[in-house]
N, C-alpha and C positions, 0 to 999 in steps of 0.2 A: 368557698368560691369567692373570688374577688368581687367587690362592689364598685360600680362606677356611679358618678353623680353628674348633674348638669355641668358642674365646673370642670370635670376632667373627661367628659364624654368624647370631645373632639380628639384629645390626645390619646386616650386609651382605646377608643373604638374606631373613629374615622381615620386616624393616621396610623393605625396598627399595621404591621407588616403581614401578619397572618389574618385569615378570615376570622371574624369575631361573632360568636353566638351570644346574643344579649337576651336574657330573660327579664322581661318587665314583670315585676312581682310586687306583692304587698304583704305585710305581716298578717293581715286578716284573711288572706286567700288560702283556703284549704287545698285546692288543686296545686297551688304553688308549692306548698309544703310537701305534697306527695311527689312532685317533680324534682325537688331539690337533690335527693340522693342520686337520682338518675343522671342529672346534669353534673354532679360531682364526679361520678364514675366516668362519664364521657370526657370531662376535663382532664382527668388523670390519664385515661387511655389514649386520647387524641391530642394531647397537649403539644405535640410537635407540629401538628398541622392545623389546629383550631384552638383559638382562645375562647374561653367561656367565662362570662361575667353576668352579674345581676344588677338591675337598676330598680330601686324602690320607687314606685310611681307616686306615692304620697309625698315623699321627700324631694322628688325631682320632677315637678310638673312641666318644666320647660321642654325637656327632651321628650317626655311622654306626649305632650301636645304636638310637638314638632313632627312626630312620626305617627300621629293619629291613633295612638293606643287607647282603646276603650275597654278592653276586657283583659283579665289576667287568668292564667299566665299567657302572655304573648311572647313568642320567640321570634327573633329576627337574626338573620345572618347578614353581616356587613362585609363587603369586599371592596377594597379601593375607595373607601369612604362612602359607599352607596349601599342601601339595603337591596339584597338580591333574593331574599327568601323570607317568608313570614308564615307563621301558623299560630292559631289561637287554641289553647287548651292543652292539657297534659297528654302525654303519649308514653306508651311503654318504650323502654330503651331500644329494643330491636326495631320497632317501627320508626322511632326518631332517627336512629342511625341510618336506616334505609332511605329516609327522606333527605337526610343531610348528604348522603353519598353523591347525589346528583349536583350538589351545590358546592361542596368543599373539595 
């Protein structure tokens, strides 16, 4: 899954043509590691209508702070440069897809 940083967040997420699902993650986060394969599958299956990226919160404090992320994993969907959906915690693929269906 592609990673974004503070430096390219605006270009890769806020200015993206597709909706973007951002996973705020950390290397030490167990639930993040559990969620990674689920997000990779969603990225492969939904790539034509949804971009999926990761942002390491420890390496990118600017973006993390700007969006008030306090817990990992936090998932946010951005459309037209604005966050339109957010959830904290890992989800099974089926539940995550059902939640995303209303947003994407």
